[in-house]
C-alpha positions, -999 to +999 in steps of 0.1 A: -466+105+037-450+111+002-473+141-002-465+156+032-428+151+028-429+167-006-446+197+008-420+200+036-391+196+011-400+226-010-370+250-008-352+228+017-322+205+016-331+168+012-309+158+041-327+181+065-361+172+051-354+135+056-344+140+093-375+161+101-398+137+081-385+108+102-392+127+134-427+136+124-439+105+104-425+077+126-455+081+149-479+100+126-493+080+097-527+096+089-540+130+081-562+126+112-532+122+134-513+150+117-541+176+124-540+166+161-505+180+164-509+217+174-497+240+147-472+257+170-456+224+179-454+215+142-438+249+134-412+242+161-404+208+147-399+220+111-383+254+119-349+244+105-364+237+071-373+274+066-407+288+059-419+268+089-451+288+096-463+285+060-453+248+057-470+239+089-502+256+079-501+240+044-497+205+057-524+210+082-547+225+056-539+198+030-546+171+057-580+186+065-589+187+028-578+150+024-601+141+053-630+161+042-630+155+004-609+124-003-615+099+025-580+108+039-562+096+008-545+118-018-565+118-051-550+100-080-555+126-107-534+157-113-565+179-117-578+169-083-544+173-067-540+208-082-575+216-068-561+213-033-548+246-020-511+243-013-504+216-039-487+228-071-475+212-103-442+199-088-458+183-058-486+168-079-461+153-103-439+139-076-468+123-058-483+108-090-450+095-101-439+080-068-471+069-051-492+059-081-465+052-108-481+077-133 
């Protein structure tokens, strides 16, 4: 969830991101559940964050990659994280620092 919230938060206000994240991730806890949400519905939910089409596509794509390559869990190394399309330096660092205390 830290990874997905970080992806949603890019170029968005923290307060808005927190509200939207609660709305999405109260019921959705796995990448498998996230990719079951239609892209259009996800776009509608996150529209107020800005760049909603790109963000919805990115979190769907990242979820698919996590399922296919990493047994649904974010990798624990920066190199592996940066190898996932849609994850940059800032997102990788936030995840490693907050989820894995690195």
